[in-house]
C-alpha positions, 0 to 999 in steps of 0.5 A: 497462272495470272488474273488481270482486270484490265478496268473503266474507271469513273473516279471523283475525289472519294469514289471510283467505280470500275468496270473490268473483264476478269481472265485468267491467262499465262503472264502477258498472253492474251490479255483481252480475252473473249469470251468477256467475264464482267466484274464491277468494283465499287470503292471508297477512299479515306484520306488520313494526311494530304499534303500539296505533295504527299497523300496518306490514304486508305481504300474499301473496295467491294466487288464482284466478277462472273468467269463463266470457266472459274465460277463466281467471286464477290470480295471485300478487301483495303488498300492502304498508301502513300503517294508523293508529287516531285516538285514538278507535281508528278506523280508515279501515278501519273505514268 
């Protein structure tokens, strides 16, 4: 089973607020399912180095979800990432 999180994000320069539906299903089968199992995540981004063509940063995430069949979950995690842009200012995130 795979957990899918389809999020609606409100993004500022270094903060992110996401609302999502937490559902569990076989891969690529009914990605959007009912009933709705709501979740929320708050993230803060720390930028270590940023240039016009790249960014090295870390995010700190705090969130939780309610799933009627699988329980309630809370989490605290971090992600470290490096993002680059081409000369045309295209980033893999743009796709």
